[in-house]
N, CA, C and O atoms as a MOPAC input file, in Angstrom:
PM7 MOZYME 1SCF
protein

 N      0.87200 1    -1.47100 1     0.25200 1
 C     -0.12900 1     0.07500 1    -0.19000 1
 C      1.00100 1     1.17300 1     0.15400 1
 O      0.69100 1     2.25600 1    -0.34300 1
 N      2.14200 1     1.21000 1     0.81300 1
 C      2.88300 1     2.49000 1     0.65500 1
 C      3.49700 1     2.95300 1    -0.47600 1
 O      3.86800 1     4.10700 1    -0.69100 1
 N      3.60200 1     1.81600 1    -1.32200 1
 C      4.09400 1     1.90500 1    -2.56000 1
 C      3.16300 1     2.84000 1    -3.60500 1
 O      3.37600 1     3.88800 1    -4.21600 1
 N      2.12600 1     2.00500 1    -3.50600 1
 C      0.92700 1     2.72700 1    -4.09900 1
 C      0.78400 1     4.12300 1    -3.84300 1
 O      0.67500 1     4.93000 1    -4.76700 1
 N      0.77700 1     4.45500 1    -2.63500 1
 C      0.47100 1     6.20500 1    -2.06000 1
 C      1.76000 1     6.89300 1    -2.76500 1
 O      1.61900 1     8.05600 1    -3.14200 1
 N      2.92900 1     6.29100 1    -2.95400 1
 C      4.12400 1     7.14600 1    -3.26800 1
 C      4.13100 1     7.46700 1    -4.65000 1
 O      4.56800 1     8.49900 1    -5.15900 1
 N      3.47400 1     6.24200 1    -5.35700 1
 C      3.28700 1     6.31500 1    -6.89900 1
 C      2.18300 1     7.38700 1    -6.89300 1
 O      2.46900 1     8.24000 1    -7.73400 1
 N      1.29200 1     7.60200 1    -6.40500 1
 C      0.32800 1     8.23100 1    -6.46100 1
 C      0.71000 1     9.83200 1    -6.43400 1
 O      0.34700 1    10.71400 1    -7.21200 1
 N      1.66400 1     9.92400 1    -5.14300 1
 C      2.03100 1    11.18200 1    -5.00800 1
 C      2.89600 1    11.72100 1    -6.11200 1
 O      2.94900 1    12.91300 1    -6.41400 1
 N      3.57400 1    10.74900 1    -6.69400 1
 C      4.50800 1    11.17300 1    -7.64800 1
 C      3.86200 1    11.66100 1    -9.04300 1
 O      4.20100 1    12.56700 1    -9.80400 1
 N      2.87700 1    10.79000 1    -9.09400 1
 C      1.80500 1    11.29800 1   -10.51000 1
 C      1.12600 1    12.84300 1   -10.16600 1
 O      0.89800 1    13.79500 1   -10.91300 1
 N      0.96600 1    12.70200 1    -9.08100 1
 C      0.29800 1    14.12000 1    -8.80500 1
 C      1.10900 1    15.26100 1    -9.03500 1
 O      0.81500 1    16.27900 1    -9.66100 1
 N      2.39600 1    14.90800 1    -8.32600 1
 C      3.23100 1    16.12700 1    -8.56400 1
 C      3.80200 1    16.27600 1    -9.96500 1
 O      3.96000 1    17.42100 1   -10.39100 1
 N      4.07900 1    15.38700 1   -10.61500 1
 C      4.33000 1    15.35200 1   -12.29000 1
 C      3.44500 1    16.33600 1   -13.10000 1
 O      3.80100 1    17.19800 1   -13.90400 1
 N      1.91300 1    15.90800 1   -12.58900 1
 C      1.06600 1    16.49500 1   -13.11000 1
 C      0.80100 1    17.74700 1   -12.89100 1
 O      0.26500 1    18.46700 1   -13.73300 1
 N      1.16100 1    18.14000 1   -11.70200 1
 C      1.17500 1    19.79900 1   -11.51400 1
 C      2.35100 1    20.28300 1   -12.11300 1
 O      2.15700 1    21.43600 1   -12.49800 1
 N      3.41300 1    19.91300 1   -12.33800 1
 C      4.53400 1    20.35600 1   -12.84900 1
 C      4.37600 1    20.60900 1   -14.29300 1
 O      4.61000 1    21.69100 1   -14.83100 1
 N      3.93500 1    19.46900 1   -14.92700 1
 C      3.49800 1    19.45300 1   -16.24700 1
 C      2.47000 1    20.98100 1   -16.87600 1
 O      2.76400 1    21.72900 1   -17.80700 1
 N      1.29100 1    21.03000 1   -16.00100 1
 C      0.40100 1    21.90600 1   -15.99400 1
 C      1.13100 1    23.35200 1   -15.96900 1
 O      0.92900 1    24.25300 1   -16.78300 1
 N      1.89400 1    23.38500 1   -15.02700 1
 C      2.56600 1    24.74600 1   -14.82900 1
 C      3.43700 1    25.37400 1   -16.15100 1
 O      3.46800 1    26.49400 1   -16.65900 1
 N      4.19900 1    23.96100 1   -16.48300 1
 C      4.99200 1    24.23200 1   -17.89600 1
 C      4.20800 1    24.58600 1   -19.24300 1
 O      4.72700 1    25.29800 1   -20.10300 1
 N      3.03600 1    24.09100 1   -19.36300 1
 C      2.31300 1    24.32500 1   -20.41100 1
 C      1.57500 1    25.56500 1   -20.36700 1
 O      1.45800 1    26.21900 1   -21.40300 1
 N      0.97100 1    26.03300 1   -19.08600 1
 C      0.54700 1    27.52800 1   -18.85400 1
 C      1.77800 1    28.52400 1   -19.00200 1
 O      1.62500 1    29.63900 1   -19.50000 1
 N      2.84500 1    28.12300 1   -18.60100 1
 C      4.01100 1    29.33600 1   -18.53300 1
 C      4.34200 1    29.39100 1   -20.05300 1
 O      4.49500 1    30.51100 1   -20.54200 1
 N      4.45300 1    28.41200 1   -20.76500 1
 C      4.54800 1    28.47500 1   -22.46000 1
 C      3.35500 1    29.15800 1   -23.11500 1
 O      3.53500 1    30.05300 1   -23.94000 1
 N      2.23500 1    28.78200 1   -22.78800 1
 C      1.15100 1    29.70600 1   -23.68700 1
 C      1.10100 1    30.93600 1   -22.90700 1
 O      0.48100 1    31.79100 1   -23.53900 1
 N      1.50300 1    31.34300 1   -21.81100 1
 C      1.65800 1    32.85700 1   -21.26900 1
 C      2.70200 1    33.60700 1   -22.00800 1
 O      2.60500 1    34.80100 1   -22.29200 1
 N      3.62300 1    32.90700 1   -22.28000 1
 C      4.57200 1    33.65500 1   -22.92200 1
 C      4.37500 1    33.63100 1   -24.49100 1
 O      4.96400 1    34.52600 1   -25.09900 1
 N      3.69500 1    32.81300 1   -25.16800 1
 C      3.22000 1    32.78600 1   -26.60200 1
 C      2.50100 1    33.96300 1   -26.69300 1
 O      2.67900 1    34.78300 1   -27.59400 1
 N      1.46200 1    34.11900 1   -25.53900 1
 C      0.54800 1    35.27900 1   -25.64100 1
 C      1.23900 1    36.67500 1   -25.75700 1
 O      0.92000 1    37.57500 1   -26.53400 1
 N      2.22800 1    36.68600 1   -24.85300 1
 C      2.99700 1    37.93300 1   -24.70000 1
 C      3.76700 1    38.36500 1   -25.82700 1
 O      3.87500 1    39.53600 1   -26.18800 1
 N      4.27800 1    37.40200 1   -26.34800 1
 C      5.11100 1    37.48000 1   -27.62200 1
 C      4.19000 1    37.92400 1   -28.58300 1
 O      4.59900 1    38.96400 1   -29.09900 1
 N      2.89400 1    37.47700 1   -29.12000 1
 C      2.13300 1    37.80100 1   -29.82900 1
 C      1.61900 1    39.13400 1   -29.79400 1
 O      1.35000 1    39.82000 1   -30.78000 1
 N      1.48300 1    39.50300 1   -28.40900 1
 C      1.00200 1    40.97700 1   -28.16700 1
 C      2.26600 1    41.95700 1   -28.39300 1
 O      2.09500 1    43.12800 1   -28.73000 1
 N      3.49400 1    41.42300 1   -28.19400 1
 C      4.54500 1    42.27300 1   -28.41300 1
 C      4.84600 1    42.61800 1   -29.91100 1
 O      5.42500 1    43.62500 1   -30.31800 1
 N      4.32900 1    41.56000 1   -30.66600 1
 C      4.42800 1    41.50800 1   -32.05800 1
 C      3.56900 1    42.68400 1   -32.84300 1
 O      3.91600 1    43.29800 1   -33.85200 1
 N      2.51200 1    42.79900 1   -32.18800 1
 C      1.48500 1    43.52000 1   -32.75700 1
 C      1.25000 1    45.04800 1   -32.43000 1
 O      0.65400 1    45.38600 1   -31.40700 1
 N      1.72200 1    45.91300 1   -33.30400 1
 C      2.01200 1    47.55400 1   -33.05400 1
 C      0.57400 1    47.96800 1   -32.83900 1
 O      0.43100 1    49.14900 1   -32.52400 1
 N     -0.61500 1    47.17200 1   -32.95400 1
 C     -1.91000 1    47.99000 1   -32.66800 1
 C     -2.03500 1    47.93600 1   -31.04200 1
 O     -2.93400 1    48.45900 1   -30.38300 1
 N     -1.06600 1    47.27600 1   -30.60600 1
 C     -1.07500 1    47.33600 1   -29.29000 1
 C     -0.51400 1    48.36400 1   -28.31900 1
 O     -0.78200 1    48.47100 1   -27.12200 1
 N      0.54000 1    49.30100 1   -29.25100 1
 C      1.15800 1    50.24700 1   -28.83200 1
 C      0.52900 1    50.95800 1   -27.47300 1
 O      1.11100 1    50.97500 1   -26.38800 1
 N     -0.87700 1    51.59000 1   -27.75900 1
 C     -1.68700 1    52.50000 1   -27.13100 1
 C     -1.84000 1    51.89500 1   -25.63400 1
 O     -1.81800 1    52.53100 1   -24.58000 1
 N     -1.98600 1    50.62700 1   -25.80000 1
 C     -2.15400 1    50.07500 1   -24.67700 1
 C     -0.90700 1    49.86400 1   -23.83300 1
 O     -0.94600 1    49.88200 1   -22.60300 1
 N      0.17100 1    49.67000 1   -24.51900 1
 C      1.58000 1    49.55900 1   -23.89200 1
 C      2.03700 1    50.99100 1   -23.26600 1
 O      2.88100 1    51.14700 1   -22.38400 1
 N      1.38800 1    51.86200 1   -23.83600 1
 C      1.67000 1    53.44000 1   -23.08200 1
 C      0.98700 1    53.31500 1   -22.11900 1
 O      1.63400 1    53.31500 1   -21.07100 1
 N     -0.42300 1    53.16900 1   -21.98300 1
 C     -0.90900 1    53.23100 1   -20.80800 1
 C     -0.54900 1    52.27000 1   -19.74300 1
 O     -0.96200 1    52.32400 1   -18.58500 1
 N      0.03300 1    51.63100 1   -20.09800 1
 C      0.55700 1    50.34200 1   -18.91600 1
 C      1.78100 1    50.97300 1   -18.52300 1
 O      2.00700 1    50.74800 1   -17.33400 1
 N      2.72000 1    51.72900 1   -19.11400 1
 C      3.87200 1    52.26800 1   -18.58200 1
 C      3.32300 1    53.11800 1   -17.73400 1
 O      3.72600 1    53.04800 1   -16.57300 1
 N      2.21700 1    54.18900 1   -18.08600 1
 C      1.78600 1    55.21400 1   -17.41900 1
 C      1.47800 1    54.82600 1   -16.20300 1
 O      1.73200 1    55.51800 1   -15.21700 1
 N      0.91800 1    53.71500 1   -16.14900 1
 C      0.19300 1    53.29800 1   -14.68900 1
 C      1.59400 1    52.37700 1   -14.04000 1
 O      1.38800 1    51.80500 1   -12.96900 1
 N      2.89700 1    52.24700 1   -14.63300 1
 C      3.82900 1    51.63800 1   -13.56500 1
 C      4.17300 1    50.27400 1   -14.01800 1
 O      4.86900 1    49.50700 1   -13.35300 1
 N      3.59600 1    49.96200 1   -15.32000 1
 C      3.99900 1    48.39600 1   -15.62300 1
 C      4.84400 1    48.56400 1   -16.75100 1
 O      4.44900 1    49.17500 1   -17.74400 1
 N      5.97900 1    48.06900 1   -16.67200 1
 C      7.13700 1    48.31300 1   -17.99300 1
 C      7.21600 1    47.04700 1   -18.36000 1
 O      8.36000 1    46.59700 1   -18.42600 1
 N      6.17900 1    46.20600 1   -18.66700 1
 C      6.45800 1    44.88400 1   -19.45200 1
 C      6.62400 1    45.21700 1   -21.08000 1
 O      7.04300 1    44.26900 1   -21.74600 1
 N      6.41300 1    46.14800 1   -21.61600 1
 C      6.14500 1    46.16600 1   -22.81200 1
 C      6.93700 1    47.42000 1   -23.30500 1
 O      6.52300 1    47.90600 1   -24.35800 1
 N      7.88200 1    47.94800 1   -22.78300 1
 C      8.82100 1    49.44900 1   -23.16300 1
 C      9.63000 1    48.88000 1   -24.50500 1
 O     10.13400 1    49.64300 1   -25.32900 1
 N      9.67400 1    47.63600 1   -24.59000 1
 C     10.55400 1    47.11600 1   -26.12800 1
 C      9.53800 1    47.31500 1   -26.97900 1
 O      9.92100 1    47.72500 1   -28.07500 1
 N      8.31100 1    47.16400 1   -26.86100 1
 C      7.37100 1    47.23400 1   -27.97600 1
 C      7.11000 1    48.78600 1   -28.40900 1
 O      6.81700 1    49.09900 1   -29.56300 1
 N      7.25300 1    49.71300 1   -27.34700 1
 C      7.14100 1    51.10900 1   -27.70200 1
 C      8.18700 1    51.37300 1   -28.43100 1
 O      8.07200 1    52.05000 1   -29.45300 1
 N      9.23000 1    50.93800 1   -28.07000 1
 C     10.75300 1    51.29400 1   -28.91300 1
 C     10.71400 1    51.07200 1   -30.03900 1
 O     10.97100 1    51.84600 1   -30.96100 1
 N     10.25100 1    49.53000 1   -30.10500 1
 C     10.34900 1    48.89000 1   -31.79000 1
 C      9.36300 1    49.69200 1   -32.60900 1
 O      9.66300 1    49.85200 1   -33.79200 1
 N      8.33500 1    50.17500 1   -32.20900 1
 C      7.00200 1    50.68000 1   -32.83200 1
 C      7.69400 1    52.38900 1   -33.31200 1
 O      7.22500 1    53.05300 1   -34.23600 1
 N      8.57500 1    52.71900 1   -32.65700 1
 C      8.98500 1    54.36900 1   -32.77600 1
 C      7.79300 1    55.07300 1   -32.09300 1
 O      7.33500 1    56.03900 1   -32.70300 1
 N      7.28500 1    54.77100 1   -31.04700 1
 C      6.23900 1    55.46600 1   -30.48300 1
 C      6.62900 1    56.96600 1   -29.87400 1
 O      6.54600 1    56.99600 1   -28.64700 1
 N      6.93300 1    57.89300 1   -30.33400 1
 C      7.44500 1    58.86100 1   -30.04900 1
 C      6.53200 1    59.97000 1   -28.98200 1
 O      6.83700 1    60.99700 1   -28.37600 1
 N      5.33800 1    59.19900 1   -29.11700 1
 C      4.38600 1    59.92100 1   -28.51200 1
 C      4.71800 1    59.26100 1   -26.65200 1
 O      4.30100 1    59.81100 1   -25.63400 1
 N      5.20300 1    58.52600 1   -26.68900 1
 C      5.25500 1    57.96700 1   -25.24700 1
 C      6.49900 1    58.37300 1   -24.69700 1
 O      6.84300 1    57.93700 1   -23.59800 1
 N      7.30200 1    59.25700 1   -25.41700 1
 C      8.27800 1    59.87800 1   -24.49800 1
 C      8.14600 1    60.62500 1   -23.29500 1
 O      8.94600 1    60.33500 1   -22.40500 1
 N      7.25000 1    61.59500 1   -23.05200 1
 C      6.99000 1    62.17400 1   -22.02300 1
 C      6.51800 1    61.18000 1   -20.90000 1
 O      6.80000 1    61.42000 1   -19.72600 1
 N      5.85700 1    60.14900 1   -21.23000 1
 C      5.54600 1    59.16500 1   -19.98200 1
 C      6.86000 1    58.25000 1   -19.70100 1
 O      7.10500 1    57.76500 1   -18.59700 1
 N      7.66800 1    58.08400 1   -20.84800 1
 C      8.79400 1    57.16200 1   -20.29600 1
 C      9.74000 1    58.39700 1   -19.85300 1
 O     10.84400 1    57.90900 1   -19.61100 1
 N      9.75500 1    59.25700 1   -19.72600 1
 C     10.83300 1    60.17200 1   -19.09600 1
 C     10.10200 1    60.48700 1   -17.81200 1
 O     10.87400 1    60.80600 1   -16.90700 1
 N      9.01200 1    60.48400 1   -17.53600 1
 C      8.23800 1    60.73400 1   -16.23300 1
 C      8.73900 1    59.42900 1   -15.43300 1
 O      9.22500 1    59.66100 1   -14.32500 1
 N      8.67700 1    57.93600 1   -15.90100 1
 C      8.58100 1    56.86400 1   -15.43900 1
 C     10.15100 1    56.58100 1   -15.07600 1
 O     10.61700 1    55.88000 1   -14.17800 1
 N     10.77800 1    57.32500 1   -16.02800 1
 C     12.35900 1    56.81100 1   -15.57600 1
 C     12.98100 1    57.41900 1   -14.19700 1
 O     13.83100 1    56.89200 1   -13.47900 1
 N     12.33700 1    58.65000 1   -14.02600 1
 C     12.42900 1    59.27800 1   -13.07800 1
 C     11.85700 1    58.66500 1   -11.73500 1
 O     12.56500 1    58.60900 1   -10.73000 1
 N     10.88300 1    58.32400 1   -11.74700 1
 C      9.84100 1    57.70200 1   -10.76600 1
 C     10.67200 1    56.24700 1    -9.99600 1
 O     11.03700 1    56.10400 1    -8.82900 1
 N     10.76500 1    55.40400 1   -11.04700 1
 C     11.24700 1    54.01600 1   -10.86800 1
 C     12.54600 1    54.05400 1    -9.99600 1
 O     13.35300 1    54.98300 1   -10.01900 1
 N     12.64700 1    52.92000 1    -9.21900 1
 C     13.87500 1    52.92900 1    -8.10400 1
 C     14.98800 1    51.62600 1    -9.02000 1
 O     16.21200 1    51.70200 1    -9.12300 1
 N     14.20400 1    50.65600 1    -9.50700 1
 C     14.60600 1    49.49900 1   -10.06400 1
 C     15.60000 1    49.91500 1   -11.27100 1
 O     15.21300 1    50.44200 1   -12.31400 1
 N     16.67900 1    49.65900 1   -11.02500 1
 C     18.19700 1    49.95600 1   -12.07100 1
 C     17.87400 1    49.26000 1   -13.57500 1
 O     18.07900 1    49.85800 1   -14.63100 1
 N     17.35300 1    47.94000 1   -13.48500 1
 C     17.09300 1    47.42300 1   -14.56400 1
 C     15.74800 1    47.89400 1   -15.48300 1
 O     15.63700 1    47.83500 1   -16.70700 1
 N     14.98800 1    48.26800 1   -14.71600 1
 C     13.69400 1    49.03500 1   -15.27300 1
 C     14.15500 1    50.39200 1   -15.92300 1
 O     13.87300 1    50.81400 1   -17.04400 1
 N     15.08100 1    51.08100 1   -14.76500 1
 C     15.73500 1    52.30200 1   -15.27600 1
 C     16.32700 1    52.23200 1   -16.77000 1
 O     15.97700 1    53.05800 1   -17.61300 1
 N     17.22800 1    51.22200 1   -17.05100 1
 C     18.12700 1    51.18600 1   -17.75400 1
 C     17.13300 1    50.66000 1   -19.35900 1
 O     17.42200 1    50.88400 1   -20.53400 1
 N     16.29100 1    50.13900 1   -18.94900 1
 C     15.19300 1    49.20800 1   -20.11500 1
 C     14.37200 1    50.80100 1   -20.76500 1
 O     14.23200 1    51.05500 1   -21.96100 1
 N     13.98700 1    51.56700 1   -19.76900 1
 C     13.43200 1    52.84400 1   -20.16300 1
 C     14.35100 1    53.70200 1   -20.88500 1
 O     14.04500 1    54.14400 1   -21.99200 1
 N     15.48200 1    53.97100 1   -20.31500 1
 C     16.41500 1    54.71800 1   -20.76000 1
 C     16.91500 1    54.46500 1   -22.25100 1
 O     17.29400 1    55.35600 1   -23.01100 1
 N     16.84700 1    52.94000 1   -22.58300 1
 C     17.64800 1    52.53400 1   -24.07500 1
 C     16.17800 1    52.46500 1   -25.02300 1
 O     16.23200 1    52.19300 1   -26.22300 1
 N     15.06100 1    52.70700 1   -24.41600 1
 C     14.13200 1    53.00300 1   -25.37900 1
 C     14.07200 1    54.55500 1   -25.47400 1
 O     13.57300 1    54.96600 1   -26.52200 1
 N     14.43000 1    55.37200 1   -24.70100 1
 C     14.40400 1    56.81100 1   -24.75300 1
 C     15.38600 1    56.96900 1   -26.00600 1
 O     15.13000 1    57.52400 1   -27.07500 1
 N     16.57100 1    56.34600 1   -25.61200 1
 C     17.72600 1    56.74000 1   -26.73800 1
 C     17.27700 1    56.06200 1   -28.19800 1
 O     17.66600 1    56.58600 1   -29.24200 1
 N     16.57200 1    55.06000 1   -28.21200 1
 C     16.00300 1    54.48800 1   -29.51000 1
 C     14.96500 1    55.32500 1   -30.09500 1
 O     14.66700 1    55.30700 1   -31.28900 1
 N     14.46100 1    56.01200 1   -29.26400 1
 C     13.12000 1    56.84100 1   -29.79500 1
 C     13.92500 1    58.46800 1   -30.40600 1
 O     13.31300 1    59.36600 1   -30.98300 1
 N     15.35000 1    58.46600 1   -30.08100 1
 C     16.08400 1    59.57000 1   -30.62800 1
 C     16.02000 1    60.98600 1   -29.56400 1
 O     16.27400 1    62.15700 1   -29.84500 1
 N     15.55900 1    60.35100 1   -28.18700 1
 C     15.46400 1    61.59800 1   -27.31400 1
 C     16.79200 1    62.29400 1   -26.60300 1
 O     16.98600 1    63.47700 1   -26.32500 1
 N     17.57700 1    61.21200 1   -26.42400 1
 C     18.82000 1    61.55800 1   -25.80800 1
 C     19.95400 1    61.55000 1   -26.90400 1
 O     21.11400 1    61.82100 1   -26.59300 1

């Protein structure tokens, strides 16, 4: 009986792990599709304005110079050096520096 219980536990753990991997891949694919569509630029700018910096690269790739004031404001506000670097990189690519 103990072996069956261990096998059941192992199957449960493996199932949960596989579910997490599949969900993560699906979530990443959705994010990549979002970033590839320049129609999402206004939404990406709104997210940056609210303090969510996930799509700064999309803004830079799209050449969305209308986001420059928002990016400049957020680069001053954020304390995270990695986020500051991403925003600064986008500002340079947008031709503001």
